[in-house]
C-alpha positions as CSV (number, residue, x, y, z in Angstrom):
1,M,91.5,110.6,117.7
2,S,93.5,113.7,120.1
3,L,94.0,117.2,118.4
4,P,97.7,116.9,118.0
5,Q,99.6,120.6,119.3
6,V,101.1,121.9,116.2
7,E,104.2,123.2,117.3
8,P,106.1,123.9,113.5
9,D,108.7,125.6,115.8
10,R,109.6,122.7,117.8
11,Y,108.9,120.2,114.9
12,I,112.8,119.6,114.3
13,E,113.1,118.8,118.1
14,L,110.3,116.8,118.3
15,L,111.0,114.4,115.3
16,A,114.3,113.7,116.6
17,T,112.7,112.7,119.9
18,K,111.0,109.8,117.1
19,K,114.1,109.0,115.9
20,Q,115.8,108.2,119.6
21,R,112.5,106.4,120.3
22,V,112.8,103.8,117.1
23,L,116.7,103.7,117.9
24,A,116.1,102.5,121.4
25,Q,113.1,100.3,120.5
26,F,114.8,98.7,117.6
27,S,118.5,98.6,119.5
28,E,118.6,94.6,119.8
29,F,118.4,94.6,116.3
30,D,121.7,95.2,113.8
31,L,120.5,98.6,112.1
32,P,121.7,100.6,109.5
33,E,121.6,104.4,109.9
34,I,118.4,105.1,110.0
35,D,116.6,107.2,106.9
36,L,114.7,110.5,108.2
37,F,111.8,111.1,106.1
38,P,110.4,114.6,107.7
39,S,106.8,116.1,107.0
40,P,105.7,119.5,106.4
41,P,105.2,121.0,109.5
42,E,101.5,122.3,108.8
43,H,98.8,121.6,106.8
44,Y,100.0,118.1,106.0
45,R,97.1,116.0,106.5
46,M,94.9,115.3,102.7
47,R,92.1,113.5,104.6
48,A,90.6,114.0,107.8
49,E,87.3,112.8,109.8
50,F,85.0,115.5,112.2
51,R,82.7,114.9,114.9
52,T,80.0,117.4,114.9
53,W,78.6,118.6,118.3
54,H,74.7,120.6,118.3
55,D,74.9,122.7,121.1
56,G,71.2,124.5,120.8
57,D,71.4,126.3,117.5
58,D,75.7,126.2,117.8
59,L,77.3,123.4,115.4
60,N,80.8,122.6,115.9
61,Y,83.6,120.3,114.8
62,V,84.9,118.6,118.1
63,M,87.3,116.2,119.1
64,F,88.1,113.8,122.1
65,E,90.8,112.6,124.2
66,P,91.3,108.7,123.6
67,G,88.6,106.6,126.0
68,D,86.7,110.2,126.6
69,N,83.4,110.5,124.0
70,R,81.8,112.6,126.7
71,S,84.0,115.9,126.7
72,P,84.1,117.4,123.1
73,V,87.2,119.9,122.4
74,K,85.6,122.4,120.2
75,L,87.9,123.0,117.1
76,T,88.2,126.9,115.8
77,H,91.2,126.4,113.5
78,C,92.9,122.8,112.5
79,P,96.6,123.5,111.2
80,M,97.7,119.9,110.4
81,V,94.6,119.3,107.3
82,S,95.7,120.6,103.9
83,N,95.1,124.3,103.0
84,T,92.4,122.5,100.4
85,I,90.4,121.3,103.9
86,H,91.1,124.3,106.0
87,D,90.3,127.1,103.6
88,M,86.5,126.1,103.9
89,M,85.9,123.9,106.3
90,F,84.7,126.2,108.8
91,D,82.4,128.5,106.5
92,F,81.0,125.1,105.2
93,L,79.8,124.0,108.8
94,E,78.6,127.5,109.2
95,Q,76.2,127.3,105.7
96,I,75.1,123.8,106.7
97,S,74.1,124.9,110.5
98,K,71.4,127.8,108.7
99,V,69.9,124.9,106.9
100,H,67.7,122.4,108.8
101,E,67.5,119.7,106.2
102,L,71.4,119.8,106.7
103,R,72.2,119.9,110.0
104,Y,69.4,117.9,111.3
105,R,71.1,114.7,113.3
106,L,74.5,115.0,111.2
107,F,77.3,113.6,113.4
108,Q,80.3,113.2,111.4
109,I,82.0,115.5,108.5
110,D,84.9,113.4,106.2
111,F,87.2,115.5,104.0
112,L,89.3,113.9,101.0
113,S,91.2,116.3,99.2
114,T,94.3,116.4,96.8
115,L,97.5,118.1,96.3
116,S,96.0,119.5,93.3
117,G,92.9,120.9,95.3
118,E,90.2,118.6,94.5
119,L,87.8,117.9,97.6
120,L,85.5,115.3,98.5
121,V,83.2,116.0,101.3
122,S,80.9,113.1,103.0
123,M,78.0,113.9,105.4
124,L,77.2,110.9,107.9
125,Y,73.9,111.3,109.3
126,H,71.9,109.4,112.1
127,R,68.4,109.8,110.1
128,Q,67.5,109.0,106.4
129,I,67.9,111.5,103.6
130,G,66.1,112.2,100.3
131,D,65.5,114.2,97.8
132,E,64.9,117.1,100.5
133,W,68.3,116.9,101.6
134,V,69.9,116.4,97.9
135,N,67.4,119.8,97.2
136,E,69.7,121.8,99.8
137,A,73.3,119.9,99.7
138,M,73.2,120.6,95.7
139,R,73.2,123.6,96.3
140,L,76.0,123.5,99.3
141,Q,77.9,121.6,96.4
142,Q,78.0,124.4,94.1
143,Q,78.8,127.1,96.4
144,F,82.2,125.4,97.4
145,N,82.7,123.8,94.2
146,I,82.8,120.0,95.7
147,D,82.2,116.5,95.4
148,L,79.4,115.6,98.1
149,I,78.3,112.7,99.6
150,G,75.5,111.9,102.5
151,R,75.5,108.7,104.3
152,A,73.1,107.6,106.2
153,R,72.1,103.7,107.6
154,K,72.1,101.8,104.1
155,K,72.5,104.7,101.9
156,K,74.7,106.9,99.8
157,I,73.9,109.5,98.2
158,V,76.6,110.7,95.6
159,L,76.3,114.5,94.0
160,G,79.5,114.3,91.6
161,R,82.1,111.6,92.0
162,D,82.6,108.9,94.3
163,H,86.5,109.7,94.4
164,V,89.3,112.3,93.6
165,V,92.6,111.7,91.6
166,E,95.6,112.2,93.2
167,S,98.9,113.3,91.5
168,L,101.9,112.5,93.0
169,P,105.5,113.4,91.4
170,I,107.6,110.4,92.0
171,G,110.6,110.7,90.3
172,D,110.8,111.5,86.3
173,R,107.5,111.1,86.3
174,V,104.0,112.2,87.4
175,Y,101.2,109.0,88.5
176,R,97.8,109.3,89.0
177,Y,95.9,107.2,91.8
178,I,92.2,107.3,92.2
179,Q,91.1,107.7,95.7
180,T,87.8,106.4,96.6
181,E,86.2,107.8,99.5
182,N,85.6,105.6,102.2
183,S,88.7,103.6,101.3
184,F,92.1,103.6,102.7
185,T,94.9,106.2,101.6
186,Q,98.4,107.4,102.6
187,P,97.4,110.5,104.7
188,N,100.0,112.6,104.3
189,A,101.0,112.8,100.3
190,Q,104.2,114.4,100.9
191,V,105.9,111.8,102.7
192,C,104.0,109.2,100.8
193,I,106.2,110.6,98.3
194,K,108.6,109.8,99.7
195,M,108.1,106.6,100.9
196,I,107.3,105.6,97.1
197,E,110.6,107.2,96.2
198,W,112.7,105.2,99.1
199,A,111.0,101.9,98.1
200,L,112.2,102.7,94.3
201,D,115.5,103.2,96.0
202,V,116.1,100.1,97.8
203,T,114.6,97.7,95.3
204,S,116.8,99.5,92.4
205,D,119.6,96.7,93.3
206,G,120.1,94.7,89.8
207,A,116.7,92.4,90.4
208,K,114.9,93.9,87.4
209,E,114.8,90.3,85.8
210,S,113.1,89.3,88.8
211,D,109.2,89.6,89.8
212,L,107.7,91.3,92.6
213,V,104.7,89.7,94.6
214,E,103.0,92.1,97.2
215,F,100.4,91.6,99.8
216,Y,97.8,94.3,101.1
217,C,98.7,96.6,97.8
218,G,95.5,98.7,98.2
219,N,94.8,101.3,95.3
220,G,98.2,100.2,94.0
221,N,100.0,103.3,95.7
222,F,103.5,101.5,95.7
223,T,102.6,98.8,93.3
224,L,102.6,101.4,90.2
225,P,105.7,102.9,90.6
226,L,107.5,100.2,92.0
227,A,106.6,98.1,88.2
228,Q,109.9,99.8,87.0
229,N,111.8,98.0,89.3
230,F,110.8,94.7,88.4
231,R,109.9,91.9,85.1
232,R,106.6,91.7,86.7
233,V,104.4,92.3,89.8
234,V,101.7,90.3,90.7
235,A,99.6,91.9,93.7
236,T,96.8,90.9,96.3
237,E,94.2,92.8,98.3
238,I,90.8,91.8,99.4
239,S,89.2,94.9,99.4
240,K,86.6,95.3,96.1
241,T,86.6,98.9,96.4
242,S,90.4,99.2,96.1
243,V,91.2,96.1,94.0
244,Q,89.3,98.3,91.2
245,A,90.9,101.4,92.1
246,A,94.1,99.9,91.9
247,R,93.3,98.2,88.1
248,D,91.4,101.3,87.0
249,N,94.6,103.4,88.2
250,I,97.1,100.7,86.2
251,R,95.1,101.5,83.4
252,D,95.3,105.7,83.4
253,N,98.8,105.3,84.1
254,G,99.3,102.9,81.1
255,I,101.5,100.2,83.0
256,E,101.9,96.8,81.6
257,N,103.7,94.4,83.6
258,I,101.1,94.3,86.6
259,D,98.4,92.1,87.6
260,V,96.3,92.5,90.9
261,L,94.1,90.1,92.4
262,R,91.1,90.3,94.9
263,M,92.3,87.1,97.1
264,P,94.0,87.2,100.4
265,S,97.1,87.1,100.3
266,E,98.0,83.3,101.8
267,D,95.5,81.7,98.8
268,L,98.2,83.6,96.3
269,V,101.1,81.6,98.3
270,K,98.9,78.6,97.9
271,V,98.6,78.8,94.2
272,L,102.4,79.8,93.9
273,R,103.0,76.4,95.6
274,G,100.4,74.2,93.8
275,E,98.5,73.7,96.7
276,L,95.3,75.5,95.3
277,E,93.9,75.9,92.4
278,T,91.4,79.3,91.5
279,R,90.1,80.7,88.2
280,K,91.0,83.9,89.8
281,V,94.6,83.2,88.3
282,A,93.4,82.3,84.7
283,G,95.7,82.6,82.5
284,L,98.2,84.3,84.1
285,D,101.4,81.9,83.7
286,L,102.2,82.0,87.4
287,E,104.6,79.3,86.4
288,T,107.2,81.4,84.5
289,C,107.2,84.1,87.6
290,H,110.6,84.1,89.8
291,F,109.3,86.2,92.9
292,G,112.8,87.3,94.3
293,T,111.0,90.2,96.3
294,V,107.9,90.3,98.3
295,L,106.1,93.8,99.8
296,V,104.4,93.8,102.6
297,D,102.4,97.0,104.1
298,P,99.8,94.8,106.8
299,P,97.5,96.8,109.0
300,R,98.3,97.7,112.5
301,A,98.3,94.5,113.9
302,G,101.4,93.6,111.7
303,L,101.9,90.2,109.8
304,D,100.4,87.0,111.5
305,P,102.6,83.8,112.0
306,D,101.4,82.0,109.0
307,T,101.9,85.0,106.7
308,V,105.5,85.8,108.1
309,Q,106.3,82.4,107.7
310,Q,105.2,83.1,103.4
311,V,107.1,86.2,103.7
312,I,110.8,84.8,104.7
313,E,110.3,82.4,101.8
314,Y,111.4,85.4,99.9
315,D,114.7,86.3,99.6
316,R,114.5,90.0,99.7
317,I,111.3,91.7,101.9
318,L,110.1,95.2,101.8
319,Y,108.3,95.7,105.1
320,I,106.3,99.3,105.1
321,S,104.8,99.3,108.9
322,C,102.1,101.5,110.6
323,N,103.2,99.8,114.2
324,P,106.5,99.8,115.2
325,D,105.4,97.2,118.1
326,T,103.9,94.7,115.8
327,L,106.8,95.5,113.5
328,K,109.4,94.1,116.0
329,D,107.3,91.0,116.9
330,N,107.6,90.2,113.2
331,L,111.3,91.4,113.0
332,H,112.6,88.9,115.5
333,T,111.2,85.6,113.2
334,I,112.6,87.4,109.9
335,C,115.6,88.4,111.1
336,E,116.4,84.9,112.0
337,T,117.0,84.4,107.9
338,H,117.5,88.0,106.9
339,R,119.2,90.7,107.9
340,I,118.5,94.3,107.8
341,E,120.0,96.1,105.1
342,R,117.8,99.6,105.4
343,F,115.8,100.8,107.7
344,A,113.4,104.6,107.5
345,L,111.9,106.0,109.6
346,F,108.5,108.1,107.9
347,D,106.9,111.1,110.2
348,Q,103.2,110.7,108.5
349,F,101.9,111.8,111.7
350,P,103.6,115.1,113.2
351,Y,103.0,116.0,116.7
352,T,102.4,112.4,117.7
353,D,103.2,108.8,119.0
354,H,102.6,107.3,115.5
355,M,105.9,106.3,113.5
356,E,105.1,104.8,110.0
357,C,108.4,102.6,109.2
358,G,109.9,100.9,106.1
359,V,112.6,97.9,106.1
360,W,114.4,96.3,103.0
361,L,116.0,93.0,104.7
362,V,117.8,90.4,102.2
363,R,118.5,86.7,103.3
364,R,121.3,86.1,104.8
């Protein structure tokens, strides 16, 4: 990933340009007025990954332009990361550079922070680490008051916790989320809040007596708040770590109408059609569910053709997309049976070409 040029004075102008790009890209569809959700213009990323570059006695954070891993760009400041990360990351690297056991063959440092100031740091090595590394890393952990993880091939050493707990104020309550190291989380917490609140708004259409099925639920980011708009939620996720985090988050937030299944979305659809039996749904009494709404938040590849056919079986579709190109391809099929009622642009990644969209569709 190349380093964005953070220009707060131009942010509104650049965001307006993104909106025009979205309007042009989706001009063939009958779009309503776009709901536009800006980001804080600085210090918006709650997680970040940086390569480290060794040059004699110097140790620096670097980034590369896409396609060029031979010409590092040294970082001396990083205004896109959260204040929690920015306030310690350069001093942290300076302390590492002084200790051979910490710096030797270190190739990457990952940061995961929260709005409340929690911070988890992972140090990745091209060598094995052991007791000597632990002794030095514990001093580093105590100095910066962080949770710290060391990673090497087939080895993971955790000093403290392997997760942070994020608290997101959404509507009239605060939701607590376990966010585990090396698992997907929304990088821009302030925009994430806006995404969830938008999803709550579009689904508050009197469907409370129906049920929601969710594919790609992750750690329950959307699942937990949306449960208030439905009688019941059944969500699927294939990542073991994310499923465990989602279940812990459901419990910790005291929500009782959600079931999270570790299985591919296509398997759940087959179960609902009566085409597959599996012990993973034992005792869930799915025959009594009326799934009127489906939520999908797929990876950049979008929905494959089979999943698109599964999705259009539902009357209402909430589609969160991190790639407008694959979203557009999917909408060509979905809009044969559904119409776009709401369309949103969430600026998760300011100063880049990246765009996150939300689409609310209902059956024609």
